[in-house]
VODRENNU-728420 format. One record per residue: residue in one letter; z, y, x of N, C-alpha, C, O in turn. Coordinates in steps of 0.02 Angstrom, whole numbers, plus 50000, padded with zeros to 5 digits. Example, Ala and Ser with C-alpha at 12.3 -4.5 7.8 and 13.67 -1.06 7.14 Angstrom:
<recs>
{code->A&n.Z->50390&n.Y->49716&n.X->50660&ca.Z->50390&ca.Y->49775&ca.X->50615&c.Z->50390&c.Y->49835&c.X->50660&o.Z->50423&o.Y->49834&o.X->50712}
{code->S&n.Z->50354&n.Y->49888&n.X->50642&ca.Z->50357&ca.Y->49947&ca.X->50684&c.Z->50394&c.Y->50002&c.X->50645&o.Z->50402&o.Y->50057&o.X->50670}
</recs>
This chain:
<recs>
{code->M&n.Z->47191&n.Y->46668&n.X->45783&ca.Z->47223&ca.Y->46628&ca.X->45835&c.Z->47264&c.Y->46672&c.X->45882&o.Z->47287&o.Y->46648&o.X->45934}
{code->G&n.Z->47274&n.Y->46733&n.X->45865&ca.Z->47317&ca.Y->46775&ca.X->45906&c.Z->47278&c.Y->46830&c.X->45941&o.Z->47220&o.Y->46844&o.X->45926}
{code->N&n.Z->47313&n.Y->46860&n.X->45988&ca.Z->47283&ca.Y->46914&ca.X->46027&c.Z->47280&c.Y->46895&c.X->46100&o.Z->47309&o.Y->46844&o.X->46120}
{code->P&n.Z->47246&n.Y->46934&n.X->46141&ca.Z->47239&ca.Y->46917&ca.X->46212&c.Z->47305&c.Y->46907&c.X->46248&o.Z->47308&o.Y->46864&o.X->46293}
{code->N&n.Z->47357&n.Y->46943&n.X->46231&ca.Z->47422&ca.Y->46932&ca.X->46264&c.Z->47449&c.Y->46863&c.X->46249&o.Z->47477&o.Y->46830&o.X->46293}
{code->H&n.Z->47440&n.Y->46842&n.X->46188&ca.Z->47461&ca.Y->46774&ca.X->46168&c.Z->47419&c.Y->46723&c.X->46204&o.Z->47444&o.Y->46671&o.X->46225}
{code->W&n.Z->47354&n.Y->46737&n.X->46211&ca.Z->47309&ca.Y->46690&ca.X->46246&c.Z->47329&c.Y->46683&c.X->46319&o.Z->47326&o.Y->46627&o.X->46346}
{code->V&n.Z->47349&n.Y->46737&n.X->46351&ca.Z->47371&ca.Y->46734&ca.X->46420&c.Z->47429&c.Y->46686&c.X->46427&o.Z->47430&o.Y->46643&o.X->46472}
{code->R&n.Z->47478&n.Y->46691&n.X->46383&ca.Z->47536&ca.Y->46647&ca.X->46384&c.Z->47515&c.Y->46574&c.X->46375&o.Z->47538&o.Y->46531&o.X->46412}
{code->L&n.Z->47472&n.Y->46562&n.X->46326&ca.Z->47449&ca.Y->46493&ca.X->46314&c.Z->47411&c.Y->46465&c.X->46374&o.Z->47420&o.Y->46407&o.X->46392}
{code->V&n.Z->47368&n.Y->46505&n.X->46404&ca.Z->47329&ca.Y->46482&ca.X->46462&c.Z->47377&c.Y->46469&c.X->46520&o.Z->47369&o.Y->46418&o.X->46554}
{code->K&n.Z->47425&n.Y->46513&n.X->46532&ca.Z->47473&ca.Y->46502&ca.X->46586&c.Z->47512&c.Y->46437&c.X->46575&o.Z->47524&o.Y->46400&o.X->46623}
{code->E&n.Z->47532&n.Y->46424&n.X->46514&ca.Z->47568&ca.Y->46363&ca.X->46499&c.Z->47526&c.Y->46301&c.X->46512&o.Z->47550&o.Y->46252&o.X->46539}
{code->K&n.Z->47462&n.Y->46305&n.X->46494&ca.Z->47417&ca.Y->46248&ca.X->46504&c.Z->47406&c.Y->46237&c.X->46579&o.Z->47403&o.Y->46180&o.X->46602}
{code->I&n.Z->47398&n.Y->46291&n.X->46617&ca.Z->47389&ca.Y->46285&ca.X->46690&c.Z->47450&c.Y->46252&c.X->46720&o.Z->47443&o.Y->46207&o.X->46762}
{code->A&n.Z->47509&n.Y->46274&n.X->46701&ca.Z->47571&ca.Y->46245&ca.X->46728&c.Z->47576&c.Y->46171&c.X->46710&o.Z->47599&o.Y->46131&o.X->46751}
{code->E&n.Z->47555&n.Y->46153&n.X->46651&ca.Z->47558&ca.Y->46083&ca.X->46629&c.Z->47510&c.Y->46041&c.X->46672&o.Z->47529&o.Y->45987&o.X->46695}
{code->I&n.Z->47450&n.Y->46064&n.X->46682&ca.Z->47401&ca.Y->46027&ca.X->46721&c.Z->47421&c.Y->46024&c.X->46795&o.Z->47414&o.Y->45972&o.X->46827}
{code->E&n.Z->47445&n.Y->46079&n.X->46821&ca.Z->47464&ca.Y->46084&ca.X->46892&c.Z->47532&c.Y->46051&c.X->46905&o.Z->47551&o.Y->46039&o.X->46962}
{code->K&n.Z->47569&n.Y->46038&n.X->46850&ca.Z->47637&ca.Y->46010&ca.X->46855&c.Z->47680&c.Y->46054&c.X->46901&o.Z->47714&o.Y->46031&o.X->46947}
{code->S&n.Z->47677&n.Y->46119&n.X->46885&ca.Z->47713&ca.Y->46168&ca.X->46925&c.Z->47733&c.Y->46227&c.X->46881&o.Z->47700&o.Y->46242&o.X->46831}
{code->N&n.Z->47787&n.Y->46258&n.X->46899&ca.Z->47809&ca.Y->46319&ca.X->46865&c.Z->47796&c.Y->46381&c.X->46907&o.Z->47824&o.Y->46434&o.X->46895}
{code->Q&n.Z->47753&n.Y->46373&n.X->46957&ca.Z->47736&ca.Y->46429&ca.X->47001&c.Z->47705&c.Y->46486&c.X->46960&o.Z->47661&o.Y->46475&o.X->46919}
{code->E&n.Z->47730&n.Y->46546&n.X->46972&ca.Z->47703&ca.Y->46604&ca.X->46937&c.Z->47633&c.Y->46619&c.X->46964&o.Z->47623&o.Y->46623&o.X->47024}
{code->I&n.Z->47586&n.Y->46628&n.X->46919&ca.Z->47517&ca.Y->46642&ca.X->46937&c.Z->47499&c.Y->46710&c.X->46910&o.Z->47508&o.Y->46724&o.X->46851}
{code->A&n.Z->47474&n.Y->46753&n.X->46954&ca.Z->47455&ca.Y->46821&ca.X->46933&c.Z->47392&c.Y->46817&c.X->46890&o.Z->47352&o.Y->46770&o.X->46895}
{code->Y&n.Z->47385&n.Y->46866&n.X->46847&ca.Z->47329&ca.Y->46871&ca.X->46800&c.Z->47262&c.Y->46867&c.X->46834&o.Z->47214&o.Y->46840&o.X->46807}
{code->D&n.Z->47258&n.Y->46895&n.X->46895&ca.Z->47194&ca.Y->46897&ca.X->46931&c.Z->47193&c.Y->46853&c.X->46993&o.Z->47149&o.Y->46860&o.X->47036}
{code->Q&n.Z->47242&n.Y->46808&n.X->46998&ca.Z->47245&ca.Y->46763&ca.X->47056&c.Z->47195&c.Y->46706&c.X->47049&o.Z->47188&o.Y->46677&o.X->46995}
{code->D&n.Z->47162&n.Y->46690&n.X->47103&ca.Z->47114&ca.Y->46635&ca.X->47105&c.Z->47152&c.Y->46569&c.X->47097&o.Z->47198&o.Y->46554&o.X->47136}
{code->L&n.Z->47133&n.Y->46529&n.X->47048&ca.Z->47169&ca.Y->46467&ca.X->47035&c.Z->47161&c.Y->46417&c.X->47092&o.Z->47203&o.Y->46372&o.X->47100}
{code->G&n.Z->47109&n.Y->46424&n.X->47132&ca.Z->47102&ca.Y->46382&ca.X->47191&c.Z->47159&c.Y->46391&c.X->47240&o.Z->47177&o.Y->46345&o.X->47276}
{code->E&n.Z->47188&n.Y->46451&n.X->47240&ca.Z->47245&ca.Y->46466&ca.X->47285&c.Z->47308&c.Y->46428&c.X->47265&o.Z->47353&o.Y->46420&o.X->47306}
{code->V&n.Z->47312&n.Y->46405&n.X->47204&ca.Z->47371&ca.Y->46369&ca.X->47181&c.Z->47358&c.Y->46295&c.X->47172&o.Z->47397&o.Y->46259&o.X->47141}
{code->G&n.Z->47302&n.Y->46272&n.X->47200&ca.Z->47289&ca.Y->46200&ca.X->47201&c.Z->47240&c.Y->46174&c.X->47149&o.Z->47231&o.Y->46114&o.X->47143}
{code->F&n.Z->47207&n.Y->46218&n.X->47113&ca.Z->47159&ca.Y->46195&ca.X->47063&c.Z->47094&c.Y->46176&c.X->47098&o.Z->47063&o.Y->46218&o.X->47131}
{code->D&n.Z->47074&n.Y->46114&n.X->47089&ca.Z->47009&ca.Y->46091&ca.X->47114&c.Z->46962&c.Y->46084&c.X->47054&o.Z->46981&o.Y->46100&o.X->46998}
{code->S&n.Z->46902&n.Y->46060&n.X->47066&ca.Z->46852&ca.Y->46056&ca.X->47012&c.Z->46874&c.Y->46008&c.X->46956&o.Z->46859&o.Y->46021&o.X->46898}
{code->M&n.Z->46908&n.Y->45954&n.X->46973&ca.Z->46931&ca.Y->45907&ca.X->46921&c.Z->46985&c.Y->45939&c.X->46876&o.Z->46982&o.Y->45932&o.X->46815}
{code->K&n.Z->47032&n.Y->45973&n.X->46906&ca.Z->47083&ca.Y->46007&ca.X->46867&c.Z->47053&c.Y->46062&c.X->46825&o.Z->47074&o.Y->46074&o.X->46769}
{code->M&n.Z->47002&n.Y->46096&n.X->46853&ca.Z->46970&ca.Y->46150&ca.X->46816&c.Z->46934&c.Y->46122&c.X->46754&o.Z->46938&o.Y->46152&o.X->46700}
{code->M&n.Z->46899&n.Y->46067&n.X->46762&ca.Z->46865&ca.Y->46037&ca.X->46704&c.Z->46916&c.Y->46015&c.X->46652&o.Z->46905&o.Y->46023&o.X->46592}
{code->H&n.Z->46972&n.Y->45987&n.X->46674&ca.Z->47026&ca.Y->45968&ca.X->46628&c.Z->47050&c.Y->46029&c.X->46590&o.Z->47060&o.Y->46027&o.X->46530}
{code->L&n.Z->47061&n.Y->46084&n.X->46627&ca.Z->47083&ca.Y->46146&ca.X->46595&c.Z->47033&c.Y->46172&c.X->46544&o.Z->47052&o.Y->46193&o.X->46490}
{code->I&n.Z->46969&n.Y->46170&n.X->46561&ca.Z->46917&ca.Y->46194&ca.X->46515&c.Z->46917&c.Y->46154&c.X->46451&o.Z->46913&o.Y->46182&o.X->46396}
{code->V&n.Z->46922&n.Y->46088&n.X->46456&ca.Z->46923&ca.Y->46045&ca.X->46397&c.Z->46986&c.Y->46060&c.X->46355&o.Z->46982&o.Y->46065&o.X->46294}
{code->E&n.Z->47043&n.Y->46067&n.X->46388&ca.Z->47105&ca.Y->46083&ca.X->46352&c.Z->47100&c.Y->46150&c.X->46316&o.Z->47124&o.Y->46157&o.X->46260}
{code->I&n.Z->47070&n.Y->46199&n.X->46348&ca.Z->47063&ca.Y->46265&ca.X->46318&c.Z->47017&c.Y->46261&c.X->46257&o.Z->47031&o.Y->46292&o.X->46205}
{code->E&n.Z->46963&n.Y->46224&n.X->46263&ca.Z->46918&ca.Y->46216&ca.X->46206&c.Z->46955&c.Y->46186&c.X->46146&o.Z->46946&o.Y->46208&o.X->46090}
{code->M&n.Z->46996&n.Y->46136&n.X->46160&ca.Z->47034&ca.Y->46104&ca.X->46105&c.Z->47087&c.Y->46150&c.X->46078&o.Z->47097&o.Y->46155&o.X->46017}
{code->M&n.Z->47122&n.Y->46185&n.X->46122&ca.Z->47177&ca.Y->46229&ca.X->46102&c.Z->47153&c.Y->46285&c.X->46057&o.Z->47186&o.Y->46302&o.X->46008}
{code->F&n.Z->47095&n.Y->46314&n.X->46073&ca.Z->47070&ca.Y->46371&ca.X->46035&c.Z->47015&c.Y->46352&c.X->45986&o.Z->46987&o.Y->46395&o.X->45951}
{code->D&n.Z->47000&n.Y->46287&n.X->45981&ca.Z->46948&ca.Y->46262&ca.X->45936&c.Z->46882&c.Y->46299&c.X->45947&o.Z->46851&o.Y->46325&o.X->45900}
{code->I&n.Z->46861&n.Y->46299&n.X->46011&ca.Z->46798&ca.Y->46331&ca.X->46029&c.Z->46758&c.Y->46282&c.X->46072&o.Z->46783&o.Y->46231&o.X->46094}
{code->A&n.Z->46695&n.Y->46299&n.X->46082&ca.Z->46652&ca.Y->46260&ca.X->46128&c.Z->46615&c.Y->46310&c.X->46172&o.Z->46578&o.Y->46352&o.X->46148}
{code->F&n.Z->46626&n.Y->46304&n.X->46237&ca.Z->46591&ca.Y->46347&ca.X->46283&c.Z->46518&c.Y->46326&c.X->46288&o.Z->46502&o.Y->46267&o.X->46287}
{code->E&n.Z->46475&n.Y->46375&n.X->46294&ca.Z->46404&ca.Y->46362&ca.X->46303&c.Z->46392&c.Y->46334&c.X->46373&o.Z->46430&o.Y->46349&o.X->46419}
{code->D&n.Z->46340&n.Y->46293&n.X->46380&ca.Z->46325&ca.Y->46263&ca.X->46446&c.Z->46319&c.Y->46317&c.X->46500&o.Z->46342&o.Y->46307&o.X->46556}
{code->E&n.Z->46286&n.Y->46372&n.X->46483&ca.Z->46276&ca.Y->46424&ca.X->46534&c.Z->46341&c.Y->46459&c.X->46554&o.Z->46343&o.Y->46493&o.X->46605}
{code->D&n.Z->46394&n.Y->46451&n.X->46513&ca.Z->46459&ca.Y->46480&ca.X->46529&c.Z->46500&c.Y->46435&c.X->46575&o.Z->46549&o.Y->46457&o.X->46605}
{code->L&n.Z->46481&n.Y->46372&n.X->46581&ca.Z->46521&ca.Y->46324&ca.X->46618&c.Z->46510&c.Y->46328&c.X->46693&o.Z->46490&o.Y->46279&o.X->46725}
{code->L&n.Z->46523&n.Y->46386&n.X->46719&ca.Z->46521&ca.Y->46398&ca.X->46791&c.Z->46593&c.Y->46408&c.X->46814&o.Z->46631&o.Y->46444&o.X->46782}
{code->L&n.Z->46612&n.Y->46377&n.X->46869&ca.Z->46680&ca.Y->46383&ca.X->46893&c.Z->46701&c.Y->46456&c.X->46901&o.Z->46759&o.Y->46473&o.X->46890}
{code->E&n.Z->46654&n.Y->46498&n.X->46921&ca.Z->46670&ca.Y->46569&ca.X->46931&c.Z->46695&c.Y->46603&c.X->46867&o.Z->46730&o.Y->46653&o.X->46870}
{code->N&n.Z->46676&n.Y->46575&n.X->46809&ca.Z->46699&ca.Y->46604&ca.X->46745&c.Z->46769&c.Y->46583&c.X->46726&o.Z->46797&o.Y->46608&o.X->46677}
{code->F&n.Z->46799&n.Y->46537&n.X->46765&ca.Z->46864&ca.Y->46509&ca.X->46748&c.Z->46913&c.Y->46510&c.X->46806&o.Z->46963&o.Y->46474&o.X->46805}
{code->M&n.Z->46900&n.Y->46551&n.X->46857&ca.Z->46940&ca.Y->46549&ca.X->46918&c.Z->47004&c.Y->46591&c.X->46915&o.Z->47046&o.Y->46586&o.X->46960}
{code->T&n.Z->47011&n.Y->46632&n.X->46864&ca.Z->47073&ca.Y->46671&ca.X->46856&c.Z->47092&c.Y->46670&c.X->46782&o.Z->47051&o.Y->46656&o.X->46739}
{code->I&n.Z->47155&n.Y->46684&n.X->46769&ca.Z->47177&ca.Y->46689&ca.X->46700&c.Z->47139&c.Y->46744&c.X->46664&o.Z->47121&o.Y->46736&o.X->46606}
{code->E&n.Z->47127&n.Y->46798&n.X->46699&ca.Z->47089&ca.Y->46855&ca.X->46671&c.Z->47020&c.Y->46832&c.X->46646&o.Z->47000&o.Y->46849&o.X->46591}
{code->K&n.Z->46985&n.Y->46794&n.X->46687&ca.Z->46918&ca.Y->46770&ca.X->46669&c.Z->46921&c.Y->46719&c.X->46613&o.Z->46877&o.Y->46718&o.X->46569}
{code->I&n.Z->46971&n.Y->46676&n.X->46614&ca.Z->46978&ca.Y->46626&ca.X->46561&c.Z->46990&c.Y->46660&c.X->46494&o.Z->46958&o.Y->46642&o.X->46444}
{code->V&n.Z->47034&n.Y->46709&n.X->46493&ca.Z->47048&ca.Y->46745&ca.X->46430&c.Z->46986&c.Y->46781&c.X->46406&o.Z->46973&o.Y->46784&o.X->46346}
{code->A&n.Z->46947&n.Y->46809&n.X->46452&ca.Z->46885&ca.Y->46843&ca.X->46432&c.Z->46836&c.Y->46793&c.X->46400&o.Z->46803&o.Y->46809&o.X->46352}
{code->M&n.Z->46833&n.Y->46732&n.X->46428&ca.Z->46789&ca.Y->46680&ca.X->46399&c.Z->46814&c.Y->46659&c.X->46330&o.Z->46774&o.Y->46649&o.X->46284}
{code->V&n.Z->46879&n.Y->46652&n.X->46323&ca.Z->46907&ca.Y->46634&ca.X->46257&c.Z->46891&c.Y->46690&c.X->46207&o.Z->46869&o.Y->46676&o.X->46152}
{code->E&n.Z->46902&n.Y->46751&n.X->46227&ca.Z->46890&ca.Y->46808&ca.X->46183&c.Z->46817&c.Y->46809&c.X->46160&o.Z->46802&o.Y->46823&o.X->46102}
{code->K&n.Z->46771&n.Y->46795&n.X->46206&ca.Z->46700&ca.Y->46794&ca.X->46191&c.Z->46683&c.Y->46741&c.X->46138&o.Z->46639&o.Y->46753&o.X->46096}
{code->H&n.Z->46717&n.Y->46685&n.X->46139&ca.Z->46700&ca.Y->46630&ca.X->46094&c.Z->46742&c.Y->46628&c.X->46030&o.Z->46722&o.Y->46598&o.X->45981}
{code->V&n.Z->46800&n.Y->46660&n.X->46031&ca.Z->46841&ca.Y->46661&ca.X->45970&c.Z->46815&c.Y->46710&c.X->45920&o.Z->46822&o.Y->46700&o.X->45859}
{code->Q&n.Z->46785&n.Y->46764&n.X->45943&ca.Z->46764&ca.Y->46817&ca.X->45898&c.Z->46694&c.Y->46807&c.X->45872&o.Z->46670&o.Y->46849&o.X->45833}
</recs>
Protein backbone atom coordinates (compact mmCIF):
# COMPACT_ATOMS: atom_id res chain seq x y z
CA UNK A 1 0.00 0.00 0.00
CA UNK A 2 2.97 2.29 -0.29
CA UNK A 3 5.45 3.87 2.02
CA UNK A 4 5.09 6.34 4.90
CA UNK A 5 5.66 9.35 2.63
CA UNK A 6 2.78 8.21 0.46
CA UNK A 7 0.67 7.66 3.59
CA UNK A 8 1.36 11.22 4.75
CA UNK A 9 0.01 12.56 1.46
CA UNK A 10 -3.08 10.35 1.63
CA UNK A 11 -3.78 11.33 5.25
CA UNK A 12 -3.34 15.04 4.45
CA UNK A 13 -5.75 14.72 1.54
CA UNK A 14 -8.34 12.99 3.72
CA UNK A 15 -7.99 15.64 6.44
CA UNK A 16 -8.49 18.41 3.87
CA UNK A 17 -11.56 16.61 2.51
CA UNK A 18 -13.14 16.23 5.95
CA UNK A 19 -12.19 19.75 7.08
CA UNK A 20 -13.25 21.18 3.70
CA UNK A 21 -10.08 23.24 3.70
CA UNK A 22 -6.80 23.44 1.85
CA UNK A 23 -5.01 24.81 4.90
CA UNK A 24 -1.48 23.44 5.13
CA UNK A 25 -1.10 21.25 8.22
CA UNK A 26 2.33 20.50 9.64
CA UNK A 27 3.33 16.88 10.21
CA UNK A 28 3.36 17.40 13.98
CA UNK A 29 0.57 19.99 14.27
CA UNK A 30 -2.32 19.20 16.61
CA UNK A 31 -5.42 18.67 14.48
CA UNK A 32 -7.51 20.37 17.15
CA UNK A 33 -5.73 23.59 16.18
CA UNK A 34 -7.21 23.39 12.69
CA UNK A 35 -10.76 22.69 13.80
CA UNK A 36 -10.87 18.93 14.26
CA UNK A 37 -13.31 17.95 16.98
CA UNK A 38 -14.13 14.44 18.21
CA UNK A 39 -16.77 13.86 15.49
CA UNK A 40 -14.41 14.82 12.68
CA UNK A 41 -11.71 12.70 14.28
CA UNK A 42 -13.95 9.62 14.35
CA UNK A 43 -14.87 10.28 10.71
CA UNK A 44 -11.16 10.48 9.87
CA UNK A 45 -10.39 7.24 11.72
CA UNK A 46 -13.13 5.36 9.84
CA UNK A 47 -11.96 6.80 6.52
CA UNK A 48 -8.35 5.79 7.25
CA UNK A 49 -9.41 2.25 8.15
CA UNK A 50 -11.24 1.97 4.82
CA UNK A 51 -8.48 3.66 2.81
CA UNK A 52 -5.75 1.35 4.13
CA UNK A 53 -7.98 -1.73 4.63
CA UNK A 54 -7.05 -1.98 8.30
CA UNK A 55 -8.92 -2.12 11.60
CA UNK A 56 -7.58 -0.32 14.62
CA UNK A 57 -7.68 -2.21 17.90
CA UNK A 58 -10.05 -0.87 20.56
CA UNK A 59 -7.11 0.01 22.80
CA UNK A 60 -5.65 2.11 19.97
CA UNK A 61 -8.78 4.24 19.60
CA UNK A 62 -7.61 7.06 21.81
CA UNK A 63 -7.77 10.57 20.42
CA UNK A 64 -4.17 11.12 21.51
CA UNK A 65 -3.11 8.47 18.97
CA UNK A 66 -4.65 10.44 16.10
CA UNK A 67 -4.02 14.10 16.98
CA UNK A 68 -1.23 14.70 14.46
CA UNK A 69 -0.41 13.42 11.00
CA UNK A 70 2.76 11.96 12.50
CA UNK A 71 0.76 9.88 15.01
CA UNK A 72 -1.79 8.81 12.40
CA UNK A 73 0.93 7.57 10.06
CA UNK A 74 2.55 5.68 12.96
CA UNK A 75 -0.80 3.98 13.68
CA UNK A 76 -1.24 3.08 10.01
CA UNK A 77 2.30 1.72 9.86
CA UNK A 78 1.64 -0.40 12.96
CA UNK A 79 -1.43 -2.00 11.40
CA UNK A 80 -0.34 -2.32 7.78
CA UNK A 81 2.75 -4.36 8.58
